[in-house]
N, C-alpha and C positions, 0 to 999 in steps of 0.2 A: 376690804380684806376680812377674812373670816375669823381667824384666831391668831393672835400675836405669839402664842406659845407653840404653834405648828411652824414648820418650815415655810418661809415666805420671802418674797423679793420686793424690796422697796426701790423705786427708780427715781433718780433725781435728774431730770433733763435740763440741759443748759438753756435751751431755747425751744420755741414752738416747733421747729422742724424736727428736733430730737423727740419731742413729745409725740409728734405724729408717727415717727418710726415706732415708738413703743405702743401706740394705739394698734398698729399692725401686729406687733408681737402679741399683745393682750387679746386680740380678737381671733387669733389662730384657733382653729377648731379643737386642737388637741391640748390647748393651754387652759389650765384651771385659773380663770381670771380672779377667782376669790382669793388666790394666794399671791396676787400681785397688787401693789399699790403704786400708782404713778403720782408723784408729788407735783405741785405747781411748778411752772417754768421758773428757773432761778434767775435768769437774766444775765448770763455770762458764765464762762468756764470757771473763773475764780470764784464767782458768787455761788456756783453749784458746789464747789468744794467747801466754801465757808458755811453754806447751809448744812452740808453733811456734818461738818465739825461741830457747829453750834447746836443743831437741832436733833442729831441722830446718834452721835457717839455714845452718849449715856444710855440711850434706849437699846443700843446694840449690846451693851454689857448686860443689861437686864434681860433682854430677849435673845438668848443664845442661838436661836434658830432663824434669826433675821439675817438676810443677805441684802446688800445694797449694790445697785448698779448706777454709777455716775456716768451719764452720757454727755460727752463734750465734743465740740468742734476743735480740731487741731490747727485749723487755719494754716496748713502746710508747715507746721512746727512740730515735727514728730517728737522732739524732746519734751514737749508739753505733757506727754503721758508719764514720763518719769517724774517730772515736777509735780504733777497731780498726785502721784502715788505717795509723795512725801507728806501730804496732808493726812494720810491714813495712819492712825496709831498702829504700832507694830503688832499689838495683841489682836487687832481686828483685820489685818491684811488678808487673812485666809477667806474672809467672808465679804470683802469689798472688791468690786470690779470697776475698772475705769476703761471705758471704750469710747471710740469716736472715729468719725470720718477724717481722712487725711486733710480734706478741705471741708467746706461747708456741705451739709447734707443736700442742699439744692443742686450743687455742682455734681456731687456723686450720683444723685438721682438721674440727672440728665446724661451723664457719662455712661451709666449702666443701662439706662432706658427703662426704669421702673419707678413706681411711685414711692413715696416715703413709707406709706403703709405696707406696700409689698416688700420693701426692704426689711421692715420689722417682721413680716411673716417669714421671710427667709432666715432671719435670725432665730426665730422660733424653730424652724425646720432644722437648722444647724444645732441648736441646743437640744432638741428632743430626739432627733433622728440621726444627727451627724451628717446631714445632707445640707450643705449650704454653699453651693458653687459661687454665689454672688460674693460671699465673704472671702473668696480667693482673689478677688479683684484687687489691683494695686492700690486703690483708694481705701480698701478695708482690710487687706491682708495682715497689717500690723496688729490686728486684734486677735490673731489666732491663739496666742498664749492665754489671754483672758477668756476667750471662748472655751478653750480646753479646760481651764479651771472651773468655769461655770458648769460645763458638762459633767465634771467629776464631783461637783458639790451640790448645786441647787437645782439643776435642770430636771432631774428625775422627780423631784418633789413638785414640779410645776405642771405635770401631766394632768389632764382631765381624769376624773375618777369614774 
């Protein structure tokens, strides 16, 4: 990541599959990868939230242009999104996004017929250009509100210069 004082996105992946999705996002030709930092795999959805809380909340207060994307598996528990959002302090909710596949990314990948990296590329397309048909799929459609928030806040800052 180039400069903590510029707009940037820190990504906390729950597992290796989610990290691979973000690899696809980060390697999209129109994404400025210098403004993205992918953290190590957290090892579970609750651990991802705990890592956010213990390691990143204080830094978000210090670096007001930092945004965080926590990428989790919902394991067919849609209520997990709301539970996850409760980990986010009220004063930071505008800059923290929680997204995830309705099931595990491996099952979503096979249902859609795309690789995890291609899924990440389609997230970049949706973020940067508003074109993300894959994100209309039933396994991902619940992310539309978070995706819209990302588009209105951080996405424009992630474009290649």
